N, C-alpha and C positions, 0 to 999 in steps of 0.2 A: 504494500500500500504506500503510495507516494503522495505526500500532502501537496495541495495546489495553492497557487498564489502566495499569500502571506501566512499560510498555516504552518504550524510547527507540530511535529509528531514527537511525543516524549513517553518515556517509561516512568510511571510514578514511583516515588520512594515508598517503601513499605516499612512501617515502624513496628517493632516487636514490643508489645505491652507485656512486660514481665513484672508480675507483682510478687512473685516468690521465686525460690530456686528450683521449683518443680514446674515443668511445662506440661500442661495437660493435652492440649490440641493445637495444631497449627492454625485452625480457624479463629481461635481467640487471640492470636498474635498479629494478624494482618490488619492494618489500618491504613487507608490511603491518606496521604497528606497533601498539602497544597504545594508540593515541590516535586520536581522530576528531572530526569536526565534526557537531553535532546538526542533523538536517534535519527531524525531526518528533517529536512526543511524544504519549503516550497521555493520556487525561483524568485519570488519578490521579497524574501526575508532579508533584512539589511543588518540588523544588530546582533542577532543570535546565531551561533554556529553549532554544528553537530558536536556533542560532547559537553556542552555547557550545562550547568545545573541551574534551573530556573525556578522562580517562585511565581505563583499565579493564583487568582481567585478560583477556587474549586468549582464554583457555580458556572464559570465561563468555559469550562472544558467539556468536550464531547468525548465520551468513553467508548472505545471500540475493542473488539477482541480479534486478534490475528494469530492463528496457529496456537490457540489456547493461552495466549499471552495478552494481558490487558495493556493497552496504550491509550494515551490521551491525545486529542487534537485541539489546538488553541490558536487563535490569531495572534500574530506578533504584538499587536496593539494591546492585548490583554495580559502580556507578561509584565509583572510588577518589577522584577529584578533578576539580574544574572548574579548568582552567588559564587563568590570566589572560593577556591579550595584552600 
């Protein structure tokens, strides 16, 4: 799946919520955050590049599944920040 125009394809970060030293199930650990790693960009994207870590309002992302992996699509204008490593 290739994003078009100013769209950015990203893989969301998954946070593990660990409240004790015992992990019961993986389902209780996975929480989507409002950050992700850019995996592909459309031809009109100017400021974000593949590999960047981005922050975005979660409500502006469109969530899709490709080969059983969840990805997000968002317009470059809706990216709040590029997070430095």
